[in-house]
N, C-alpha and C positions, 0 to 999 in steps of 0.2 A: 308587666313591664319587661322590656327586652333584657335578655341575659347579657351581662357584661363579660368581656373576655380579658384575660390577663396573660402576660408573657409567661410561658412555661419552659422555654428552652434557653433563654438568656442570650440568644443569638442577636448580634448587632454588628453588621459588617458595613464598612465604608471603603469604597474602592473606586478607582477611575472606571468610567463606563467601558473604555476600550479593553482593559484587562479582563473585566467580567464578561463582556460580550465574546471576546476571543476564546475564553475558557469554556463558555456555554457551547459555542460552535464546535469546539474540539470534542467534548464529551457527548454531544447530542447524536453523534454518529452511532453510538451504542444504544440509543433509545429504541425500545420496541415499537414498531409501527402498528402491529396487530397483536393484541394480547388480551387475555381475559383478566389480567392483573393490572388494574389502573396505575399502581405505583411504578410500573415499568415504563410508563409514559412520562415520568417526572425526572427531574434532576435533583439530586441530593446536594444541598449546600450545608457544609459542616465547618465548624471552627474549633481549633484546639484551644482548650481553656488556658493553658499555660503560655503558649507561644503566640496565639492569635492567628496561626496559620489557617488559611481558608482553602478548603478543598471542594471541588465539584465532581460529582460521580454520576455515571449513568450505566445501565446494563440492560440487556435483553436475556440474561442468564446464559448466553453463549459467549458473549463478548462483554468485558468490563473496561471502561475507560475512566481514569481518575486524573484530574488536573489540579495542581496546586498553583495558586496565584503568585505573582512575583514577590520576592522577599521584602521589597520596600513596603508592600502593603500589609505584611504580617505585623510589623510594629504598630502601624496605624490601627489595625483591627484589634490588636491586643489592648490598645488604649480605650477604644470605644466599645469593645465587646467582652463578654465573659464566657465564651464557649457556647456549645449547643449546636442544633441542627434544625433544618427545615427542608421542605421540598417545594418545587414549583413545576407546573406543566412545561415541559421542555420547549415545545414549539411556541407557545404563547410568550414565554420568558425571552426566547431568542428574538421574536418579532418586536417585543416591547423594547429591549435593549438596542435593537437596530434603529429604532425610531427616536431614541432619546438623544439629546445634544451631548457634545463632548464635555462632560462635567463629572463631578463625584456622584456616585450612586450609593445610597444607603439602603440596606436590607435588614429588616427585623421580622420576627415571627411571633405569632400569637396563637393560643389554643385555649379551649375552655372545657367545662364539664360536658358540654354537648358533643364533644369530640369533633368540633368544627375547627379546622386549622386555617390560618391565613398568613400569607407571606406579604409583607409590605415592601414596596419598592418606591423610594423617594429620590427625586432628582430635581434640583432647584426648587421651584414652587409646585411641582407636580407630585401627586401622591396616588399610587395605584395599589389595589388590594387583589392579590391572586389567591383563589381558593386552593389550598394545599392539602396534602395528605400527611398522616402521622409519619414522621421521619423514622420512628422505630420499626415501621413495616418495610423499610427499604432493605433489600438483600445485602448481606455483609460481603465486603470485598474478599474474595478467596485468598488464602495464604499459600504461597508457592515456596516450597523449600529451596533454600539457596545452595544446596549441595552441588548441583550441576549448573555452574554459572560461567558464562562467557562474556568478555568485554570486547566490543568491536568498534572500530572507528566509524563515526557517523557517515563520512563520505563513502567508505567502502560498502557499508550495509545499504545505504541509499541506492548506490549504483547497482549493486547485486540484485536487489529486489526489483528495480526497474528493468533489469535485463532478463528476468525470467517470468515476471508476472503475466506478460502478454500470452505466454504459452500455456497457462492454466486452463483446464477444460471447464466448460460451463454445463456439461452434461451431468445432471443430477443422478442419472442412473448408475454412474460410476463415481461415487462420492470421493473415493481416494484420489482421483485425478483432479478434483476441484481444489486441492491443496498443493502446497509447495513442500517438497522434501528437504529437510535439513539433516546433514550428517556431519559429525565432527570427529576428527581423528588426527592426533599428533600435530596440533596447532593449526589445522586447516579446517575451515567450515565450508562445506560444499552445499550450494543452493540449486535445486533442480525442479523443473516444472515441465509437464508434457500433456498434450491432449491427443496423443497418438499420431497426429499429423506433423507435429514439430516437437522438438526437445531442446530446451535451453538449460545450460549448465554454467555456473559461475563458482569460482573458488575464492575464498578470502582468508588472509592470514589474520588470526585473532590477536588482540593485545594481551588478553588474559584468558587462559583456557581451563577447562575442567580436567580432572585427573583421569576420568574414564571416557571411552568412546560414547557418542550420543547419536540418536536418530529419532526423528519425529516428523510428522506431516502436519503442517500449519495451514489452517483455512486461509484462502486467498484474501478474504475480507479483512482479517486481522493485519496482514502485511500491507494491504492497501491503506489502512488507517495509520500504520506505522510510517509509511512513506509520506503521508500527508502531514503527520506531526513533525517528522524530521525536516521536511520541506527542503529549502535551499541552504539551511544552516549546517555546514559541514564541520564546524568546530566542535571538539569534544568527542565523546563516545556514547555508545548505547550498551546497556547491560542486558543480557538475555539469560533467563533462568528457566530450566526445564524440570518438570516433575513428571509423574507417570501419565497424567492425563491433561496437563495444562502447561502453557508457556506464558512467561511474563517478560515484557519489554519495559525498560525504564529509560526515558529520555529526559535529560536535564539541561537547562540553560544556565550555565555558570555565571553569566553576567547579571541576569535578573533574579536568579534563585527559583524561577518557576520550573515545573517539571510535570511530565505526563507518564502515567503508568497504564499499560495496555495488557490485559490478561485475557487469554482465549483458551477455549477447550481445544484439544488436539483431535485430529481425525483418526479414528481407529481403522486398522486394516493394514494389509501388506502392499507397499508401493511396488509397482512392476519393476522388473530388472531392466532398467533403461540402458545399461551399459552394452547390452547385446545388440542394440540398434545403432551404436556409434561406429561409423566406419573406421577401420584400423589403418587405412591409407587412402591414396587417391592417385589417379592417372595424370591429372592436370590441375594446376592451380592458377586461377585467374585473379588478378589484382586490379581493383578499380578505385576511383575517387568516390567516396561514399555519397557526398551530396549530389554529384552528377548522376549517379546510379539511382538514387531515390527520386530525383526530379523526373528522370526518364520513365521510371516505373509508375509514378503517379499519373503521368499523362496517358500511359498505356492502360492504366487501371480504368479510365473512363470508358474504354471499349470493352475491357475484360469483365466489367461488372454487369453488362447488359444481359438480359435473359438468355439462357442457353450457353453463355460463355463460361460460366462456373468460375469466374475470377482467374481464368487461366491465361498465363503469358508464356510464350515460348522464347527461350534465349538460345542463341547459337553463336559460337565463336567463329570468326572468319579472319583470313589473312590475305592481304593483297599488297600491291606496291605502296599503298598509303599507310601501311602499318596494321597492327592487330586491332580488331574491333569486336565488340559484343553487340550482336543484332538482337533487338527485343521486338517481338511482334505480338499483337493481340487482335483477334478477329471477332466481329459481332455481325450476326445475320441482319440485324436491324439498323446498325449504325455505320458499319464499314470496317476499315482496317487501320491499325496503328503500327508504325514502324519507327523504331528509334535505334540509333547507333551510338555506342559509348566506347571511347578509347580504353584499351586495357594493356596490361603486360601479362605474360603467362609463362608458366614453367611446366615441364613434363611433355606429354604427348602433343604433337603439333597438328594432328588431324582434327577437323572441326567436330564438335559435339553439339547435339541438339537435345534440349531437355525442357520440360514444362514444369512450372511451379504455380501455386496459388499466389497471385500478386500481393494480396493483403498480407500473407505470411511473410513474404520477402520484405515488404515495407515495414512491418512491425519490428523485425529484428534489426533492420538498418537504422531505424529511429532509436533503438535501444543502445546503439553503439555510439561512442563519442569520438572515436579516432577519425582522422581525416580519410583513411583508406580502409578497405576491407578485402579479405581473401575469400574467394569462392572456390571450394575444393570439389571436383567432380570426378566421377568414375565412368558411369554409363547412364543412358537415358532413363532407366527404370531403377537406378540405385540412388539412395539418399545423397543429398548434397550437404556440405557443411559451410557455414558462414563464420568467419573469425575476423576480429579487428586486426589491423596490421601492427598495432602497438599492444604488446602484452600477450601472454599465453594463458591467461586464467579464465577465458570465456569462449564458448562456442555455441552454435545453434545448429541442430540437425533438421533439415527440411525434407519431408517425403515428396517425391516427384508425382506429377500427374501424367496421364496419358497424353502423348502428343497427337493431336488430331488435325 
C-alpha cells in the first residue's frame, strides 16, 4: 500500500497571486544557478507562528535576499496557518505563479517518514504539487551586527548607485574593482567605482550616521539588486548595516508593510587610491545641454563602434561668428564619417582643444545624470576630462582620454 503523508510543518499560507509572485521574483535573483547543493536552487517559504508573517528567502551563499509579504496578508496568514516552513524550486514556482490567474493562492506543505517533501499550490480549482526539499536544510540568514548603521533616503541612495554602477569593472582578474567603494565620515557617505578608464564619485548626506568612520567594498551585484528593489519608489529610507565581512540593506514599504533584506559578503582587499587621478583644476569648462549632447553622441557612436574605430569620438571646441560650438567627429574605414555640432558656452582658455574619448563611456555618464545641463572640464588632449551636472556639486565622473588619430 502507498505510504500516506501528513503535514509536518503546519504551514498554510493564503495570499494574492500578485504579492506572492512579486516576492518570488525579488528573491529569485539570489538563487544559485549552478551549484552542487540542490537546496540553493529553492526558495524558502516560512511563516511566523505568532504573527503569521510570511517570508520568502533565497541565497547562493554570497548573496541573501529575504522578502516579507505585505502586512495585510500577515493577518490572513495568521488565521489560516500556524507557522512553519517549506521550500519550492525557484524557477518552477515563478513560472507557475506567472501562469496563474489573479486570485488567491494557497500554499501548504507535507512531509513523511520517507523524507519526501511536497509543497501544494492551489488556486481556484487548480491544484499543483511541487517536489520540495527539507526546509531545515536551508542556510540560515546571517546575522549582521547593527553597531555600524546608516540610514539614507531612498531617492539619494537610488541616484547614487545609478551614477556609479556603470563604472564598475567586469575584469575578474582585479576583483576589488568589480565592487563599489563606500566610505563614511562625518555624516557623508561617498560612493565610488572605477574600471581604470573612468571613475565615478557621488556623495550623500545620511539621515542617521554611525559613530565611527566606515569603509567597505560592496559587490556590484548586491547594489544592482538593491537598485531593482528600490525601483522608482523614493518615499522613505534605506538602512545600511556594516560588519567586518558583510553588509545588510533593509528596504521597507511603509504603506503595505512589506520589506526586503539584502545581505552580501564584502570584497576583501585594498581599493586603489582613486583621488590621485582626480584633476585638481581645469583650463577650460564647456557647458552643454545634456539631451542634445547625448543625442549627438549616439548618432556618432554608429560610426565609432565599427571595427577599428575602438568607440573613439573626437570632440573639438570651435568659435566663429555664429557662436561657440562643440564639433563631434567619428571615423570608420568601412562606414564613413560622422560630424555633429552642438552649441556650447565656455569658460577659461579660448583656444580650441581637441580630445578623444570612448563614446560609450561618455554616453554612460550622461545617462546617469538627471540635470538639464552638464559641464565638461578639460585641460589637455592627453589629460583626463571631468563631467559634472550643472546642478549640484556632489557628483563627478573622470574619463581617461584616447589617442587622437
